[in-house]
Every structure is written in structure tokens, then in C-alpha cells.
C-alpha positions in Angstrom: 96.9 90.9 92.7 98.3 90.2 96.2 101.4 88.5 94.8 102.5 91.7 93.1 102.5 93.7 96.4 105.2 93.4 99.1 104.4 92.5 102.7 104.6 95.5 105.0 106.6 93.5 107.6 109.6 92.2 105.6 109.1 94.1 102.4 109.4 91.0 100.2 107.2 89.5 97.5 106.6 85.7 97.7 109.2 85.1 94.9 111.9 87.0 96.6 111.1 85.4 100.0 111.2 81.9 98.6 114.5 82.5 96.9 116.1 83.7 100.1 114.6 80.7 102.1 115.8 78.2 99.5 119.3 79.7 99.7 119.2 79.4 103.4 118.1 75.8 103.1 121.1 75.2 100.9 123.4 76.7 103.6 124.5 79.6 101.3 125.3 82.0 104.2 127.5 85.0 103.9 130.6 83.0 104.9 129.9 80.0 102.7 131.2 79.4 99.2 129.0 80.6 96.3 126.9 78.1 94.5 125.6 78.0 90.9 122.5 80.0 90.3 121.1 77.2 88.3 121.1 75.0 91.5 119.5 77.8 93.5 116.8 78.4 90.9 116.1 74.6 90.7 115.9 74.3 94.5 113.5 77.3 94.7 111.3 75.8 91.9 111.3 72.3 93.5 110.5 73.4 97.0 108.5 76.6 96.9 107.9 78.5 93.6 107.0 76.2 90.7 106.6 79.0 88.1 109.6 78.5 85.9 113.1 79.8 85.7 112.0 82.8 83.6 110.4 84.2 86.8 112.9 83.1 89.4 116.3 83.9 87.9 115.5 87.6 87.0 114.2 88.1 90.6 117.5 86.6 91.9 119.5 88.8 89.6 117.8 92.0 90.7 118.4 91.3 94.4 122.2 91.2 93.5 122.3 94.4 91.5 123.6 97.4 93.5 122.1 99.9 91.1 118.6 98.5 91.9 118.9 97.6 95.6 120.1 100.0 98.2 121.5 97.1 100.2 121.9 93.9 98.1 120.3 90.7 99.5 122.4 88.4 97.2 126.1 88.4 96.8 127.0 87.8 93.1 129.9 86.2 91.4 130.0 86.4 87.6 128.1 88.6 85.1 124.9 89.9 86.7 124.5 92.7 84.2 125.5 96.3 84.6 124.2 99.8 85.0 125.1 100.2 81.3 122.0 98.1 80.5 123.9 94.9 79.7 122.0 91.7 80.5 123.2 89.1 83.0 124.8 85.8 81.9 122.8 82.6 81.9 122.3 81.0 85.3 124.6 78.1 84.5 127.5 80.5 84.5 126.8 82.7 87.5 127.1 81.9 91.3 125.6 83.5 94.4 125.2 83.4 98.1 123.3 85.4 100.8 124.7 88.8 101.9 125.1 89.7 105.6 122.1 91.9 105.3 120.0 89.0 104.0 121.1 86.8 106.9 119.8 89.4 109.2 116.4 89.0 107.6 116.5 85.2 108.2 117.8 85.4 111.7 115.7 83.4 114.2 113.7 81.8 111.4 114.0 78.4 113.1 112.9 79.7 116.5 109.2 79.6 115.7 109.1 83.4 115.3 106.8 83.3 112.2 104.0 81.2 110.9 104.7 78.5 108.3 102.4 77.0 105.7 102.5 73.9 103.4 104.2 74.5 100.0 102.3 73.9 96.7 102.5 70.1 97.0 102.5 69.7 100.8 106.0 68.2 101.0 107.7 71.2 102.5 106.9 74.1 104.8 107.5 77.7 103.9 107.3 80.9 106.1 104.6 83.4 105.4 107.0 86.2 106.3 110.6 86.5 107.4 111.6 87.7 110.9 113.6 90.6 109.2 115.7 92.4 111.8 115.7 95.7 109.7 113.0 97.6 107.8 113.7 96.1 104.4 110.6 97.6 102.7 111.8 101.2 103.3 115.5 100.5 102.9 115.4 98.7 99.5 112.0 99.9 98.3 109.6 97.9 96.1 107.6 98.3 92.9 104.9 96.3 91.2 101.7 96.6 89.2 98.5 94.7 89.9 94.9 94.9 88.8 93.7 98.4 89.6 96.6 99.4 91.9 100.4 99.8 92.0 103.2 99.9 94.5 106.1 102.3 94.1 108.1 102.5 97.4 111.5 104.3 96.9 114.6 103.1 98.7 115.9 105.0 101.8 119.1 105.3 103.8 119.3 102.6 106.4 120.6 104.8 109.2 117.9 107.4 108.6 115.1 104.8 108.6 116.5 103.3 111.9 116.7 106.7 113.5 113.0 107.3 112.5 112.0 103.9 113.9 113.7 104.7 117.2 111.9 108.0 117.3 108.5 106.2 116.8 109.4 103.8 119.7 110.4 106.6 122.0 107.6 108.9 121.0 104.6 107.0 119.6 102.6 110.2 118.9 105.3 111.8 116.8 104.0 113.2 113.5 105.1 112.6 109.9 106.6 116.1 109.6 108.7 115.6 112.7 109.8 112.2 111.3 111.0 113.9 108.1 113.7 115.7 110.2 115.3 112.3 110.6 114.0 110.7 107.3 114.2 113.7 104.9 113.5 111.7 101.7 114.4 108.7 99.5 118.1 107.7 98.9 118.4 106.2 95.5 121.3 103.7 94.9 122.2 105.4 91.6 122.4 108.9 93.2 121.0 111.9 91.3 119.1 114.9 92.6 115.6 115.2 93.9 114.1 118.6 92.9 112.0 120.0 95.8 110.5 118.4 98.8 106.8 119.0 98.2 106.3 115.7 96.5 108.1 113.8 99.3 106.0 115.5 102.0 102.8 114.7 100.1 103.8 111.1 99.6 104.8 110.6 103.2 101.6 112.2 104.6 99.1 110.6 102.2 100.9 107.6 100.7 100.8 109.1 97.2 103.2 111.6 95.8 105.4 112.5 92.8 109.1 113.6 92.8 111.3 114.9 90.0 114.7 113.1 89.7 117.6 114.7 87.8 120.9 113.3 86.8 123.9 114.9 88.5 125.9 116.8 85.9 128.4 119.7 85.8 130.0 121.8 83.1 133.7 121.3 82.6 135.8 123.8 80.6 139.1 122.8 79.2 140.7 125.5 77.0 138.0 126.6 74.5 136.2 123.2 74.8 133.1 123.0 77.0 131.9 119.6 78.2 128.9 118.4 80.2 129.9 115.5 82.4 127.2 113.3 83.9 128.3 111.3 87.0 124.9 110.1 88.4 121.7 109.0 86.6 118.1 108.9 87.7 117.0 105.7 89.4 116.3 102.8 87.0 117.9 104.6 84.0 120.9 102.9 82.2 124.0 104.5 80.7 123.5 103.0 77.2 119.8 104.0 77.0 120.7 107.6 78.0 123.5 107.9 75.5 121.4 106.4 72.8 118.4 108.8 73.4 120.7 111.8 73.7 122.2 110.8 70.3 118.7 110.5 68.8 118.0 114.1 70.0 121.1 115.4 68.4 120.3 113.6 65.1 116.8 115.0 65.0 118.3 118.4 65.8 116.1 119.0 68.8 119.4 119.8 70.6 121.9 121.5 68.3 124.8 122.4 70.6 126.3 118.9 71.0 129.2 117.8 68.8 129.9 114.4 70.4 128.9 112.1 73.3 131.0 109.2 74.7 130.9 106.8 77.6 134.0 107.0 79.8 132.5 104.9 82.6 134.6 102.2 84.2 133.8 99.5 86.8 137.5 98.9 87.6 138.4 101.6 90.0 136.8 104.4 88.0 133.4 106.0 88.1 130.4 103.6 87.4 128.8 106.5 85.4 130.7 109.0 83.4 129.0 110.3 80.3 131.0 113.1 78.6 129.1 115.4 76.2 131.3 117.7 74.0 129.7 121.0 73.1 130.2 123.1 70.0 132.2 126.3 70.4 129.2 128.6 70.0 126.9 126.6 72.3 125.9 127.9 75.7 126.5 125.0 78.3 123.6 126.0 80.6 121.2 126.2 77.7 122.2 122.7 76.4 122.0 121.3 79.9 118.5 122.6 80.4 117.5 121.2 77.0 118.9 117.8 78.1 116.8 117.9 81.3 113.7 118.9 79.2 113.9 116.4 76.3 116.0 113.5 77.5 115.7 111.0 80.4 118.2 113.0 82.4 115.1 114.2 84.2 112.2 112.0 85.0 109.2 112.0 87.3 109.0 109.1 89.9 105.9 108.2 91.9 105.7 107.5 95.6 102.9 105.0 96.2 103.2 103.4 99.7 101.0 100.4 99.1 101.8 97.2 100.9 100.1 94.1 102.3 98.8 94.5 105.9 97.2 91.3 107.3 97.0 89.9 103.7 95.2 93.0 102.3 96.6 95.8 100.3 96.6 99.2 102.1 97.8 102.6 101.3 100.0 103.7 104.3 101.8 106.8 105.5 105.5 106.6 106.1 104.8 106.4 109.9 102.3 103.6 109.4 104.9 101.6 107.4 107.4 102.0 110.3 104.7 101.0 112.8 103.9 97.8 110.8 107.6 96.8 111.0 107.9 97.6 114.7 104.7 95.6 115.5 106.2 92.7 113.6 109.5 92.9 115.5 107.6 92.9 118.8 105.8 89.8 117.7 109.0 88.1 116.6 110.8 88.8 119.8 107.8 87.6 121.9 107.6 84.3 120.0 111.4 83.8 120.1 111.3 84.3 123.9 108.5 81.8 124.3 110.4 79.3 122.2 113.6 79.8 124.2 111.7 79.5 127.5 110.1 76.2 126.4 113.4 74.8 125.3 115.0 75.9 128.6 112.2 74.2 130.6 112.6 71.0 128.5 116.3 71.0 129.3 115.6 71.8 132.9 113.4 68.7 133.1 116.2 66.5 131.8 118.7 67.9 134.2 116.4 67.5 137.1 116.0 63.8 136.2 119.7 63.4 135.9 120.2 65.0 139.4 117.7 62.5 140.8 119.4 59.6 139.2 122.9 60.7 140.5 121.5 61.2 144.0 120.1 57.6 144.0 122.8 56.0 141.9 122.8 52.7 143.8 119.0 52.3 143.3 119.2 53.1 139.6 122.0 50.4 139.2 119.9 47.9 141.1 116.8 48.5 138.9 118.8 48.2 135.7 120.5 45.0 136.8 117.2 43.4 138.0 115.3 44.4 134.8 114.7 41.6 132.2 115.4 43.9 129.3 116.4 47.4 128.3 112.8 48.6 127.7 111.7 47.6 131.2 114.7 49.3 132.7 113.9 52.5 130.9 110.3 52.4 132.1 
């Protein structure tokens, strides 16, 4: 159950965290060359996550898809699928490396800022959580289903989340309603329209809410031909699935005003989503559009369930409590990093003080070295 919920501090599940750590171990930083995903999956499986490539590779792929992640954690090279619903290529054909955002999550990992535990066979050590210099849980969101509970945290705009975090730092007693002036609602990577703010307010205040998502569409008139053009789709919907289901509605005559539907989307300089629906001459565009919202996935209901792991236990949190969990984690990381740097500085200071003593008594040091029977004795 716990492995399906993200940690409130870095917003990652164990499989995601282990993939990022394995890529960091391989030196696949933002400025390095990409490496075969098969090697990344193998390294993750060998060191940290022995649950098979059927689990690891789909997780790696999802972190590289910009229609699933608000800010991608993996830079992809090759076919990683598309918003049309096409599957990714096999891992032997694709390559990846960390993005600059992911490197921010791994910053100071070697400075004893977080706790480490033994891996599954005791040969390696893995972090329990990443230092994470930005609130990844709110920025990229998370979802998962466990026994008796579920997580559905929507993605948000990075600047808005940071502004809200700064407000909590400056004014710890600020309320959720005041925070919503800076963080008005989710920001889905596929765009679309959120209908109303009541569900957002309820979700942020109680940890549970429901919002209605709509595709962004407009009516285009060219001569006597009316068209409905869809340019943004609800989160986690694909173009091919939408076109197929709209086609089924036309065939079953649940929607009678449509004469044709075609996909004019293009990834090469064009719009990633452009579904064009041609209407019959006697069809009313507004009526057809409302029917599409009612019967097709152009409109869907999304849940807000702010459930995350706090001290290893799942908790339902408000939006402010999620921000506070991240801020508390960052204070702990900075404190531990400072202690690490201080200890290293004292160790270096001890060496330099010894060197100063040796230089000030150079003749005595040379005499001791020359009169010693061997190297070990001279060192002692």
C-alpha cells in the first residue's frame, strides 16, 4: 500500500526515485550524452528495484512525457510515445538522461542531507528521499491506487507553487483561501478548461474534491461550412481515443450533426492537438459542441485527493500542509548540509594547522625524518 503513495517531501514513489538515483550513479546529468534506456533499466534493477523491466521502463517513459509531466524529469531521445496514444519504442532503441529539473532534485545528495538505507541485497545504499530543491509533488502531481485509498494530486504551475511557498514562509498563519490568490488551481500539461472553482476550493481545504475538465474548442466558419476545432484535450486523454469515441457516437447516431472528423495535429512546428470536426449544413454548432461535452470524453470529471506519505504513513492533507511538509524537509536538508560542510571544513582546518606547524619547525621535521629507521616510524 505504501509503495503506491508518493512521499510528501519529494513527491516521488520508490520506483521513480530509484530510477533517478540510478541515472545519477551512471553520470547521466543534463549536460552528458544520452544513454540507452536498456542500460538505465538494468542498472536500476541491479542496484535498487529488482521488480522487472515491465515495471521500470514504463515509469521511466512516463517521466519523459511532456503531456503527463508538468516539468519532465527525464530528457528523452527516440520514440517515447505521443499524446496521440501511440506506445513508446522498446528500451533497446531509446535513450535518456536527466533534465535540469531532475538535477535540482538530486542536488546535495552526497552531502549527507538525507538518510540512506541498504538496498534489497545489502550491496548498495539508497536514499529514503531526495533533497528536492523544488516542490515536485505539487508541480508534477501524482496518482496511484492502493488498498482502501487512492492518491490523485494534480500538477500545478511552478511559479505559482513557489509564490505560495514563499507566502507560507513569510506568513505561517496564512489560510488556504488566501493562498489560493497565489495558487488559484491546477495547471494541467495538456491544457483544457477547468469549469468552476468550487471543487478546487473544497479539494484544497479538505484534501478531497472534484473538478470538471473540458477540452478547449472553438467554432470556425469558412463560407457555408462550420467546423469545431479542438486544440487542447483534458488531462490524460489521447487524440486517437477521442477521435475514435466521437466516431462511435456519430455511427450510433447519438450525435447527428457531424459529417467528418480528422486529425490535423503535427509535432513538427504545428499544434500537438488539432482535431477538426466538419458539421452538416443544417447542424447548429453550439448544439453539437454541447452534445460532444455531454457524451464524449471532451469533458471529464477529475478527482483531487491530496494523499501522501508523511513520516512513512499515508495522510490526507490540505494544500497548505503539503507546502509545509516540503518546507520542513528543505529546512532539514539545509541544516544537515551545513553540518556536513562545517565538519569537512574543520577536518581541512586540522590538516592545514598541522602543515603550518610543520613549516614553522621545518628543520626539526627534517631531522626526525632522517633519523627514523623507516617511513612508518617517521610518520608516527
